[in-house]
Structure formats: structure tokens, C-alpha cells
N, C-alpha and C positions, 0 to 999 in steps of 0.2 A: 295116522297122518303124521309125517315128519316135518318139522319146522326147523330150518337151519339157522334162523336168526334169533333163537332163544326167546321168541315171542309165542305165547300160547294162542291157540285159536281164539279169535275175537279181539286180538290186539293187546291183550294184557301180558305183562311180563311173566315169564315162566318162573315159578318159585324155585329157589335154590337153597340148599343147606350148606353148601361149600363156602367156607370163610377163608379169606386170604390169610396166609401165614407170614409172619415177619421172619426174614432170614438175615442172619448176621452178615455184614459185608466181609469179603475176604480180606485178610491182613495185607495183602499186596494187591493193589489195583491201580489202574490208570483210567482217568476220565478225560475225554477229549471233545473239543468243539472246533470244527473246521469251516472256513469260508474261503472262497477262491474267486479270482478274476482271471483275465487272459494272461496276465504277466506275473501273478504270484498266488501263493497259497498261505493262508494264515491259520495257525493252529494254537489254541489255548489248551494246555495240557496240565492236568492235575495228577501228579505222580505220588503215590503213597506206597511205602514199603518198609520192611524191617529186616535187619541183618545183625546177628550177634547182640540182640537186645537194643540196638540203636534204631530209632525211627527216622525214616526219610519222608518228608512231606513237603512237596514243592509245587508251585504253580509256575509254569514257564510259558513263554510266548515264542513260537517258532515261526520264522518268516522264510518261506521257500521261494526264491526268485527263479522264474522260468528262463532258460537259455533262449534268447531270440533266434539263434542260428539252429538250434535243435530243440524244438518246442516240447518234445516228450522227455526232456531232461531238466534238472535244476542246475543253474549256474552258480548259485550261492545259497547257503543256509545260514541264518543268524538266529541265535537264541538269546533270550532275556529271562533271567530268573527273578522271581518275586523277592527272594532273600538269598542273594549270592553268598553271603558270609556263612549262612547255614548250610548251603550246598557244599561249599569248600570244606567246612568243618566235618561234615559227614564223610565225604570222600577222602579226607586226610587220614582217616583210620585205615584206609586200604591203599597203601602206596603202590602195590602191584597194578592197580587199575590206573592210577595216575601216570605210571611210566610205561603203559602198554604201547606196543608198536602198532599204532592205529593203521598206518599204511599197510603193514603186513596182514593185519586182520581183515582189511577191506579188499586186498588183492584178489582173492578167489571170486569176488563178486564183480570185478571190473573187466571190461574187454581188454585183451592182451595189449593193445596199443596204449592204453591209459595207465598201465601198471607203473611204468617208469615215471610218468608225470606225478601220479599220486604218491609214489615213494619219495620223491624229492620235495613235494610241496605240502605234505600232510603235517598238521600241527595239532597240539592239544586244543580242545574247545576254549573259546575266549569268553563265553558266557555273555557276549554282547557288550563287553566293556569298551 
């Protein structure tokens, strides 16, 4: 007789010899908690990473505001970092990232009519200042 809920016949727990094994967390990981309403999405994001021996460990709050005219799009995204000075110090080691052409990087993902607008209005992240 097969019992799919791991209960032995008669209602007793089926014996098991398998023990859970602890696994080391990966060196780069992101943990996230999201909540939403009709007009916004809030995400608490824990980012952990390492590059060239430097550790990045940040908790950020992302606020995505829904565009009232186009409800399947976000009109605005704001970010707030737990320790902005630490974030800036980490990224200051990589000036090529800080000077990246954000509009150019995003252009392949935007509809053609938005490329001009994104190119003229894109700016570096403000970090919620």
C-alpha cells in the first residue's frame, strides 16, 4: 500500500533516516520581500555580493509607482539605501559603472517611441536623496 503523505498505516509518522544537510549560502545572493497595492509596489531588497575581494552588503527599499494612464507600467521608481555612504564607497572602486550610458543600455528594452525620451531624460540613480 502506497501512502503519499509520509504517514504509515495507522496514522503514525513513517520513520526516516534522512537528515537535513546544512548548505553554505552562495557568496552572491539577493533576498527580497515585496508588497503591493493598486498604485504601488514596495520591495525590501537585501543585496550581498563580492568583487575583487570587496564585499557589497546593502538593504534597500524600492518604491515602484504605477502609471495611472498605463496601469501595466511604472511611472516612477525610487530607491532608499540603508547605508548610502557604504554603497557609494563600494561603487567608487568601479568608475566605469558610475559613468555607464544608462539610456543606451536600456534602449534595446524600450519601445521605439520611448528611446528618444529615455535618452534625453536618463540620469544616474539618486539613491532616494
